PyMOL CGO cylinders between C-alpha atoms (Angstrom):
from pymol import cmd
from pymol.cgo import CYLINDER

trace = [
    CYLINDER, -76.78, 170.72, 56.62, -75.76, 172.43, 52.98, 0.3, 1, 1, 1, 1, 1, 1,
    CYLINDER, -75.76, 172.43, 52.98, -77.88, 171.45, 49.91, 0.3, 1, 1, 1, 1, 1, 1,
    CYLINDER, -77.88, 171.45, 49.91, -74.62, 169.34, 48.65, 0.3, 1, 1, 1, 1, 1, 1,
    CYLINDER, -74.62, 169.34, 48.65, -74.65, 167.55, 52.08, 0.3, 1, 1, 1, 1, 1, 1,
    CYLINDER, -74.65, 167.55, 52.08, -78.27, 166.74, 51.75, 0.3, 1, 1, 1, 1, 1, 1,
    CYLINDER, -78.27, 166.74, 51.75, -77.85, 165.55, 48.16, 0.3, 1, 1, 1, 1, 1, 1,
    CYLINDER, -77.85, 165.55, 48.16, -75.19, 163.21, 49.21, 0.3, 1, 1, 1, 1, 1, 1,
    CYLINDER, -75.19, 163.21, 49.21, -77.22, 161.99, 52.12, 0.3, 1, 1, 1, 1, 1, 1,
    CYLINDER, -77.22, 161.99, 52.12, -80.12, 161.23, 49.71, 0.3, 1, 1, 1, 1, 1, 1,
    CYLINDER, -80.12, 161.23, 49.71, -77.84, 159.43, 47.34, 0.3, 1, 1, 1, 1, 1, 1,
    CYLINDER, -77.84, 159.43, 47.34, -76.41, 157.23, 49.72, 0.3, 1, 1, 1, 1, 1, 1,
    CYLINDER, -76.41, 157.23, 49.72, -79.68, 156.34, 51.18, 0.3, 1, 1, 1, 1, 1, 1,
    CYLINDER, -79.68, 156.34, 51.18, -80.90, 155.45, 47.69, 0.3, 1, 1, 1, 1, 1, 1,
    CYLINDER, -80.90, 155.45, 47.69, -77.86, 153.19, 47.38, 0.3, 1, 1, 1, 1, 1, 1,
    CYLINDER, -77.86, 153.19, 47.38, -78.32, 151.59, 50.70, 0.3, 1, 1, 1, 1, 1, 1,
    CYLINDER, -78.32, 151.59, 50.70, -81.83, 150.78, 49.87, 0.3, 1, 1, 1, 1, 1, 1,
    CYLINDER, -81.83, 150.78, 49.87, -81.23, 149.42, 46.54, 0.3, 1, 1, 1, 1, 1, 1,
    CYLINDER, -81.23, 149.42, 46.54, -78.46, 147.28, 47.79, 0.3, 1, 1, 1, 1, 1, 1,
    CYLINDER, -78.46, 147.28, 47.79, -80.95, 145.90, 50.46, 0.3, 1, 1, 1, 1, 1, 1,
    CYLINDER, -80.95, 145.90, 50.46, -83.50, 144.96, 47.86, 0.3, 1, 1, 1, 1, 1, 1,
    CYLINDER, -83.50, 144.96, 47.86, -80.79, 143.35, 45.69, 0.3, 1, 1, 1, 1, 1, 1,
    CYLINDER, -80.79, 143.35, 45.69, -79.39, 141.43, 48.75, 0.3, 1, 1, 1, 1, 1, 1,
    CYLINDER, -79.39, 141.43, 48.75, -83.26, 139.80, 49.11, 0.3, 1, 1, 1, 1, 1, 1,
    CYLINDER, -83.26, 139.80, 49.11, -85.07, 142.24, 51.26, 0.3, 1, 1, 1, 1, 1, 1,
    CYLINDER, -85.07, 142.24, 51.26, -88.56, 142.51, 50.21, 0.3, 1, 1, 1, 1, 1, 1,
    CYLINDER, -88.56, 142.51, 50.21, -89.24, 145.74, 48.78, 0.3, 1, 1, 1, 1, 1, 1,
    CYLINDER, -89.24, 145.74, 48.78, -92.58, 146.33, 50.45, 0.3, 1, 1, 1, 1, 1, 1,
    CYLINDER, -92.58, 146.33, 50.45, -90.62, 146.24, 53.83, 0.3, 1, 1, 1, 1, 1, 1,
    CYLINDER, -90.62, 146.24, 53.83, -88.51, 149.16, 52.70, 0.3, 1, 1, 1, 1, 1, 1,
    CYLINDER, -88.51, 149.16, 52.70, -91.77, 151.21, 51.45, 0.3, 1, 1, 1, 1, 1, 1,
    CYLINDER, -91.77, 151.21, 51.45, -91.88, 153.83, 54.01, 0.3, 1, 1, 1, 1, 1, 1,
    CYLINDER, -91.88, 153.83, 54.01, -87.97, 154.62, 53.49, 0.3, 1, 1, 1, 1, 1, 1,
    CYLINDER, -87.97, 154.62, 53.49, -88.29, 154.64, 49.58, 0.3, 1, 1, 1, 1, 1, 1,
    CYLINDER, -88.29, 154.64, 49.58, -91.39, 156.92, 50.10, 0.3, 1, 1, 1, 1, 1, 1,
    CYLINDER, -91.39, 156.92, 50.10, -89.31, 159.32, 52.42, 0.3, 1, 1, 1, 1, 1, 1,
    CYLINDER, -89.31, 159.32, 52.42, -86.68, 159.81, 49.47, 0.3, 1, 1, 1, 1, 1, 1,
    CYLINDER, -86.68, 159.81, 49.47, -89.62, 160.42, 47.03, 0.3, 1, 1, 1, 1, 1, 1,
    CYLINDER, -89.62, 160.42, 47.03, -90.81, 163.09, 49.48, 0.3, 1, 1, 1, 1, 1, 1,
    CYLINDER, -90.81, 163.09, 49.48, -87.50, 164.77, 49.09, 0.3, 1, 1, 1, 1, 1, 1,
    CYLINDER, -87.50, 164.77, 49.09, -88.26, 165.36, 45.18, 0.3, 1, 1, 1, 1, 1, 1,
    CYLINDER, -88.26, 165.36, 45.18, -91.48, 167.25, 45.84, 0.3, 1, 1, 1, 1, 1, 1,
    CYLINDER, -91.48, 167.25, 45.84, -91.50, 170.82, 45.43, 0.3, 1, 1, 1, 1, 1, 1,
    CYLINDER, -91.50, 170.82, 45.43, -93.51, 171.19, 48.67, 0.3, 1, 1, 1, 1, 1, 1,
    CYLINDER, -93.51, 171.19, 48.67, -90.69, 169.56, 50.75, 0.3, 1, 1, 1, 1, 1, 1,
    CYLINDER, -90.69, 169.56, 50.75, -89.18, 171.18, 53.46, 0.3, 1, 1, 1, 1, 1, 1,
    CYLINDER, -89.18, 171.18, 53.46, -85.95, 170.54, 51.86, 0.3, 1, 1, 1, 1, 1, 1,
    CYLINDER, -85.95, 170.54, 51.86, -85.44, 168.81, 48.49, 0.3, 1, 1, 1, 1, 1, 1,
    CYLINDER, -85.44, 168.81, 48.49, -82.62, 167.35, 46.48, 0.3, 1, 1, 1, 1, 1, 1,
    CYLINDER, -82.62, 167.35, 46.48, -80.93, 169.87, 43.93, 0.3, 1, 1, 1, 1, 1, 1,
    CYLINDER, -80.93, 169.87, 43.93, -80.58, 167.39, 41.08, 0.3, 1, 1, 1, 1, 1, 1,
    CYLINDER, -80.58, 167.39, 41.08, -83.24, 165.93, 38.58, 0.3, 1, 1, 1, 1, 1, 1,
    CYLINDER, -83.24, 165.93, 38.58, -84.56, 162.93, 39.27, 0.3, 1, 1, 1, 1, 1, 1,
    CYLINDER, -84.56, 162.93, 39.27, -85.45, 160.82, 36.13, 0.3, 1, 1, 1, 1, 1, 1,
    CYLINDER, -85.45, 160.82, 36.13, -89.16, 159.43, 35.68, 0.3, 1, 1, 1, 1, 1, 1,
    CYLINDER, -89.16, 159.43, 35.68, -87.69, 155.75, 35.94, 0.3, 1, 1, 1, 1, 1, 1,
    CYLINDER, -87.69, 155.75, 35.94, -86.05, 156.46, 39.18, 0.3, 1, 1, 1, 1, 1, 1,
    CYLINDER, -86.05, 156.46, 39.18, -88.94, 158.25, 40.75, 0.3, 1, 1, 1, 1, 1, 1,
    CYLINDER, -88.94, 158.25, 40.75, -91.03, 155.26, 39.90, 0.3, 1, 1, 1, 1, 1, 1,
    CYLINDER, -91.03, 155.26, 39.90, -88.50, 153.16, 41.66, 0.3, 1, 1, 1, 1, 1, 1,
    CYLINDER, -88.50, 153.16, 41.66, -89.15, 155.39, 44.71, 0.3, 1, 1, 1, 1, 1, 1,
    CYLINDER, -89.15, 155.39, 44.71, -93.07, 154.83, 44.45, 0.3, 1, 1, 1, 1, 1, 1,
    CYLINDER, -93.07, 154.83, 44.45, -93.23, 151.35, 43.35, 0.3, 1, 1, 1, 1, 1, 1,
    CYLINDER, -93.23, 151.35, 43.35, -91.90, 149.18, 46.09, 0.3, 1, 1, 1, 1, 1, 1,
    CYLINDER, -91.90, 149.18, 46.09, -95.16, 147.18, 46.44, 0.3, 1, 1, 1, 1, 1, 1,
    CYLINDER, -95.16, 147.18, 46.44, -95.16, 146.40, 42.88, 0.3, 1, 1, 1, 1, 1, 1,
    CYLINDER, -95.16, 146.40, 42.88, -91.35, 145.12, 43.08, 0.3, 1, 1, 1, 1, 1, 1,
    CYLINDER, -91.35, 145.12, 43.08, -92.80, 142.82, 45.75, 0.3, 1, 1, 1, 1, 1, 1,
    CYLINDER, -92.80, 142.82, 45.75, -95.32, 141.27, 43.54, 0.3, 1, 1, 1, 1, 1, 1,
    CYLINDER, -95.32, 141.27, 43.54, -93.28, 141.15, 40.10, 0.3, 1, 1, 1, 1, 1, 1,
    CYLINDER, -93.28, 141.15, 40.10, -89.72, 139.96, 39.88, 0.3, 1, 1, 1, 1, 1, 1,
    CYLINDER, -89.72, 139.96, 39.88, -89.52, 140.85, 36.41, 0.3, 1, 1, 1, 1, 1, 1,
    CYLINDER, -89.52, 140.85, 36.41, -90.69, 144.67, 37.16, 0.3, 1, 1, 1, 1, 1, 1,
    CYLINDER, -90.69, 144.67, 37.16, -88.18, 144.59, 40.05, 0.3, 1, 1, 1, 1, 1, 1,
    CYLINDER, -88.18, 144.59, 40.05, -85.38, 143.37, 37.94, 0.3, 1, 1, 1, 1, 1, 1,
    CYLINDER, -85.38, 143.37, 37.94, -86.02, 146.21, 35.33, 0.3, 1, 1, 1, 1, 1, 1,
    CYLINDER, -86.02, 146.21, 35.33, -86.06, 148.88, 37.89, 0.3, 1, 1, 1, 1, 1, 1,
    CYLINDER, -86.06, 148.88, 37.89, -83.08, 147.69, 39.88, 0.3, 1, 1, 1, 1, 1, 1,
    CYLINDER, -83.08, 147.69, 39.88, -81.14, 147.77, 36.39, 0.3, 1, 1, 1, 1, 1, 1,
    CYLINDER, -81.14, 147.77, 36.39, -82.28, 151.32, 35.78, 0.3, 1, 1, 1, 1, 1, 1,
    CYLINDER, -82.28, 151.32, 35.78, -81.09, 152.25, 39.18, 0.3, 1, 1, 1, 1, 1, 1,
    CYLINDER, -81.09, 152.25, 39.18, -77.94, 150.52, 39.20, 0.3, 1, 1, 1, 1, 1, 1,
    CYLINDER, -77.94, 150.52, 39.20, -77.09, 152.39, 35.61, 0.3, 1, 1, 1, 1, 1, 1,
    CYLINDER, -77.09, 152.39, 35.61, -78.47, 155.61, 36.79, 0.3, 1, 1, 1, 1, 1, 1,
    CYLINDER, -78.47, 155.61, 36.79, -76.10, 155.61, 40.16, 0.3, 1, 1, 1, 1, 1, 1,
    CYLINDER, -76.10, 155.61, 40.16, -73.03, 154.17, 38.23, 0.3, 1, 1, 1, 1, 1, 1,
    CYLINDER, -73.03, 154.17, 38.23, -73.41, 156.06, 34.88, 0.3, 1, 1, 1, 1, 1, 1,
]
cmd.load_cgo(trace, "trace")
């Protein structure tokens, strides 16, 4: 798989997980999937994305448990994610 194909896969998975949460899926139930995406941003990963992940987006990857506990926090993160995805 080329780096561009990996990046596309990552972004599709990100958008899919975000859509699942927005449709009512509990963030904590997706936590392992979010963490897999987070791991693809680590320099020690076997493969990693080739684009920069802003801090607020990285926190979304890592904070599914917090979003489950706080609707206000979740809505803030979801808004940032939508803006990042759609510019």
